[in-house]
C-alpha positions in Angstrom: 170.0 173.3 133.6 170.8 177.0 133.5 170.1 179.2 130.5 173.6 178.6 129.0 173.3 174.8 129.3 169.8 174.9 127.7 171.1 177.1 124.9 174.2 174.9 124.2 172.0 171.7 124.2 169.5 173.3 121.8 172.3 174.3 119.4 173.8 170.8 119.6 170.5 169.2 118.8 169.9 171.6 115.9 173.3 171.0 114.4 172.6 167.2 114.6 169.2 167.7 112.9 167.4 166.5 116.0 164.9 169.4 116.3 162.1 167.1 117.6 164.4 165.7 120.3 165.2 169.3 121.3 161.5 170.1 121.7 160.8 166.8 123.6 163.7 167.4 126.1 164.1 171.2 126.4 160.6 172.7 125.9 158.2 173.4 128.7 154.7 171.9 128.3 153.3 175.5 128.1 155.7 176.9 125.5 154.6 179.9 123.5 156.0 180.0 119.9 155.8 183.1 117.8 156.5 183.5 114.1 156.3 186.9 112.2 152.8 188.3 111.6 151.3 186.8 108.5 153.2 183.5 108.8 151.2 180.3 109.0 150.6 179.4 112.6 152.1 182.7 113.8 151.2 181.9 117.4 151.3 178.4 118.8 151.0 177.4 122.5 151.8 174.1 124.1 154.5 171.6 123.5 152.2 169.2 121.6 151.2 172.0 119.2 154.8 173.1 118.7 155.7 169.5 117.8 152.8 169.4 115.4 154.0 172.7 113.8 157.5 171.2 113.4 156.2 168.0 111.9 154.0 170.0 109.5 157.0 172.0 108.4 159.0 168.9 107.8 156.2 167.4 105.7 156.4 170.5 103.4 160.1 170.0 102.8 161.4 168.1 99.9 165.1 168.5 100.7 167.3 170.4 103.1 170.4 171.3 101.3 172.2 173.0 104.2 171.5 174.4 107.6 173.6 176.4 110.0 173.0 177.7 113.5 175.2 180.1 115.3 176.6 179.7 118.8 174.1 181.1 121.3 174.4 184.5 122.8 173.1 184.3 126.4 171.9 187.0 128.9 169.9 186.3 132.0 166.9 184.0 131.1 167.2 184.6 127.4 169.4 183.5 124.5 169.5 184.1 120.8 170.9 182.3 117.7 170.9 183.0 114.0 169.8 180.3 111.7 170.5 179.9 108.0 168.8 177.3 105.8 168.7 176.3 102.1 165.5 174.3 101.7 163.5 173.0 98.7 159.8 172.9 99.5 157.5 170.5 97.8 155.1 173.3 96.6 157.3 176.4 96.6 160.7 175.3 95.3 164.1 176.1 96.6 164.4 179.0 99.1 167.2 180.3 101.3 166.1 181.5 104.7 167.9 183.6 107.4 166.4 184.2 110.8 167.1 185.3 114.3 165.5 183.2 117.1 165.1 184.4 120.7 164.4 182.0 123.5 163.3 182.4 127.1 164.2 179.9 129.8 162.6 179.3 133.1 163.3 176.4 135.5 165.6 174.7 133.0 163.0 174.7 130.2 162.3 176.8 127.1 159.0 178.7 127.8 159.1 181.0 124.9 160.5 181.2 121.4 160.2 184.0 118.8 161.5 183.9 115.2 162.3 187.0 113.2 162.6 186.7 109.4 161.3 188.4 106.3 158.4 186.8 104.5 159.1 186.5 100.8 
């Protein structure tokens, strides 16, 4: 898959709520995932650890009220999307969240992801 195809497939999975399927199919075994400084698990490497991070986040969630992901903007081996979520966390209550995610693709797999958002 080229970068556009990977981007389109990731967006499709996210819109269907199939984030774990996206990781399983589209992520490279040596993925590097970065969150903003100060975030829990700000740097995670390896597909198994990214899956564990995703499952850990899902376990903290009480309810997802809404979620939206933009169409991807692709250039070369990179693409970006915006994400908006309205989530109630078990320990922190309801929080809206807006972020920009940037992905790097090599050989048809996502090898890097970085998320930009403000920590409240």
